[in-house]
C-alpha positions in Angstrom: 131.1 188.6 -49.3 134.5 190.2 -50.0 134.4 194.0 -50.3 136.6 196.2 -52.4 138.4 199.2 -50.9 135.6 201.7 -52.0 132.9 199.6 -50.4 134.9 199.4 -47.1 135.0 203.2 -47.1 131.3 203.6 -47.6 129.1 204.2 -44.5 127.4 200.9 -43.5 124.0 202.5 -43.8 124.7 203.2 -47.5 125.6 199.6 -48.3 122.7 197.7 -50.0 123.2 194.6 -47.9 123.2 196.5 -44.6 120.1 198.5 -45.7 118.3 195.3 -46.7 119.0 193.7 -43.3 117.8 196.8 -41.5 114.8 197.8 -43.6 114.0 195.0 -46.0 113.8 194.8 -49.8 110.9 197.3 -50.2 113.2 200.1 -48.9 115.8 199.5 -51.6 116.0 201.4 -54.9 116.2 199.7 -58.2 119.9 200.4 -58.2 120.4 198.9 -54.8 118.4 195.8 -55.6 120.5 195.3 -58.8 123.7 195.8 -56.8 122.7 192.9 -54.5 122.0 190.7 -57.5 125.4 191.6 -59.1 127.1 190.9 -55.7 130.5 192.4 -56.8 131.8 195.3 -58.8 135.4 195.7 -59.9 138.6 197.3 -58.6 137.5 200.6 -60.0 133.9 200.7 -58.8 131.5 199.2 -56.3 128.6 196.9 -57.2 126.3 199.9 -56.5 128.2 202.0 -59.0 128.1 199.3 -61.6 124.4 198.9 -61.1 123.9 202.6 -61.6 126.0 202.5 -64.8 123.9 199.7 -66.1 120.6 201.3 -65.3 121.4 204.8 -66.6 124.0 204.2 -69.3 122.0 205.3 -72.3 119.5 208.2 -72.7 116.2 206.8 -73.9 117.2 203.3 -72.9 117.5 203.6 -69.2 116.0 202.0 -66.1 114.8 198.4 -65.7 113.2 198.5 -69.2 116.5 199.6 -70.8 118.4 196.9 -68.9 116.0 194.1 -70.0 116.3 195.3 -73.6 120.0 194.6 -73.6 121.1 191.4 -75.3 123.6 189.0 -73.7 126.3 190.3 -76.0 125.6 193.9 -75.1 125.8 193.1 -71.4 129.1 191.2 -71.8 130.5 194.3 -73.5 129.9 196.4 -70.4 133.0 196.6 -68.2 132.4 194.7 -65.0 129.8 192.3 -66.5 131.2 189.0 -67.6 129.5 186.1 -69.2 128.0 184.7 -66.0 126.6 188.0 -64.8 125.2 188.7 -68.3 123.5 185.3 -68.2 122.1 185.9 -64.7 120.7 189.3 -65.7 119.0 187.9 -68.8 117.4 185.1 -66.7 116.2 187.6 -64.1 114.6 189.7 -66.8 112.9 186.6 -68.3 111.6 185.5 -64.9 110.2 189.0 -64.3 108.4 188.9 -67.7 107.0 185.5 -67.0 105.8 186.5 -63.5 104.1 189.6 -64.9 102.4 187.5 -67.5 101.2 184.9 -65.1 99.8 187.6 -62.8 97.8 189.0 -65.7 96.2 185.7 -66.8 94.4 184.0 -63.9 91.5 182.8 -66.0 92.8 183.0 -69.6 89.4 184.0 -70.8 89.7 186.8 -73.3 86.3 188.5 -73.0 87.5 192.1 -72.8 90.3 194.3 -74.3 91.7 194.8 -70.8 92.0 191.0 -70.2 93.7 190.5 -73.6 96.1 193.4 -73.2 97.0 192.4 -69.6 97.8 188.9 -70.8 100.2 190.0 -73.6 101.5 193.3 -72.2 104.8 191.9 -70.8 105.4 189.8 -73.9 105.0 192.7 -76.4 105.8 196.0 -74.8 109.6 195.4 -74.7 110.0 194.3 -78.3 112.3 196.4 -80.4 110.3 195.7 -83.6 106.6 195.7 -84.4 105.1 192.2 -84.3 101.6 191.3 -85.4 100.1 188.5 -83.3 97.0 186.5 -84.2 95.0 185.3 -81.3 92.6 182.4 -82.1 89.5 181.8 -80.0 86.7 179.3 -79.7 83.0 180.0 -79.1 83.6 180.7 -75.4 86.4 183.2 -76.0 89.0 180.7 -74.8 92.3 180.8 -76.5 92.9 177.8 -78.8 96.1 179.1 -80.4 98.2 182.1 -81.4 100.7 182.9 -84.1 103.1 185.7 -85.0 101.9 186.7 -88.5 104.6 189.2 -89.2 107.6 191.1 -87.8 108.0 194.7 -89.0 105.6 197.5 -89.7 101.9 196.4 -89.9 100.5 197.4 -93.3 98.5 196.0 -96.1 101.5 195.7 -98.4 103.2 193.2 -96.1 100.2 191.3 -94.8 97.0 190.2 -96.3 93.8 189.0 -94.7 94.2 185.7 -96.6 97.2 184.8 -94.4 95.3 185.6 -91.3 92.1 183.6 -92.2 94.0 180.6 -93.6 95.5 180.3 -90.1 92.1 180.8 -88.5 90.5 178.1 -90.6 93.3 175.7 -89.8 92.6 176.1 -86.1 88.9 176.1 -86.7 88.6 179.4 -84.8 85.2 180.9 -84.2 86.7 184.4 -83.8 90.1 186.2 -83.8 91.9 189.1 -82.2 94.8 191.0 -83.6 97.5 192.5 -81.5 100.6 194.4 -82.3 103.1 196.6 -80.4 104.5 200.0 -80.9 108.1 200.1 -79.8 107.9 203.8 -79.3 105.6 203.1 -76.3 102.7 205.2 -77.7 99.8 202.9 -78.7 98.0 205.4 -80.9 97.0 203.6 -84.1 98.3 204.8 -87.4 96.2 205.3 -90.5 97.7 202.1 -91.8 96.7 200.3 -88.7 93.1 201.5 -89.1 92.9 200.7 -92.8 94.4 197.2 -92.3 92.0 196.5 -89.4 89.0 197.4 -91.6 90.1 195.1 -94.4 90.5 192.2 -92.0 87.1 192.9 -90.4 85.3 193.0 -93.7 86.8 189.7 -94.9 86.0 188.1 -91.5 82.3 189.2 -91.9 82.2 187.5 -95.3 83.6 184.1 -94.2 82.0 184.0 -90.8 85.1 184.4 -88.5 84.7 187.6 -86.6 87.5 190.0 -85.9 86.6 190.9 -82.2 89.3 193.5 -81.8 92.7 194.8 -82.8 94.7 195.9 -79.8 97.8 198.1 -80.0 100.2 197.6 -77.1 102.4 200.5 -75.9 104.5 200.8 -72.8 102.2 199.7 -70.0 99.2 201.0 -72.0 97.1 199.9 -74.9 94.4 201.1 -77.3 91.5 198.9 -78.4 90.3 199.7 -81.9 87.0 198.1 -81.0 86.6 200.6 -78.1 87.5 203.4 -80.5 84.6 202.4 -82.7 86.8 201.4 -85.7 85.2 197.9 -85.9 81.7 199.2 -85.8 81.5 199.7 -89.6 
């Protein structure tokens, strides 16, 4: 691989490729791993410097999570990242998300809040807006379907139990689970989350389709309203 002038001046031990050959991928930092994927920098900076600028360019939106939250257009706007590199980075982030999801779903039996949260964590924790997801289950707690019910703040003014149970009846679901994410990363349920959950639970009890749980997804964490006792009304 052709090196620019700055890379030729760097000690070999500090070059990501040399460090990888000597110590392996586990010894590399996130910045060094990203530099290897980028392969080249520009006349003004090395691939390692470009990787650092990508990872730590915005306070509150830094690191790998910040990188994966960037759209293709935002990546292209970064000096040193053209259309091909932007495409590659978006694909790497998507592969990472799918790998994490597959790792968390060996059985796809949703018999606990932990199993459900693990399955959906990578799908939901990176979203910039709140999304309410309806998970539809059969009598053995196997998933038979899922649907995004709304995008935006979860509250009773925007969503009604009617929408949820019409979908559940269409799928002939025996029970349902609600999930939504908090983009802030803090899964603590709001008062609106609690009131909405109680309304859905009450309607489900009347028509015979149980609401098993409402899980709020944060950043690598979650809160189950069932475990909090909110469904034990």
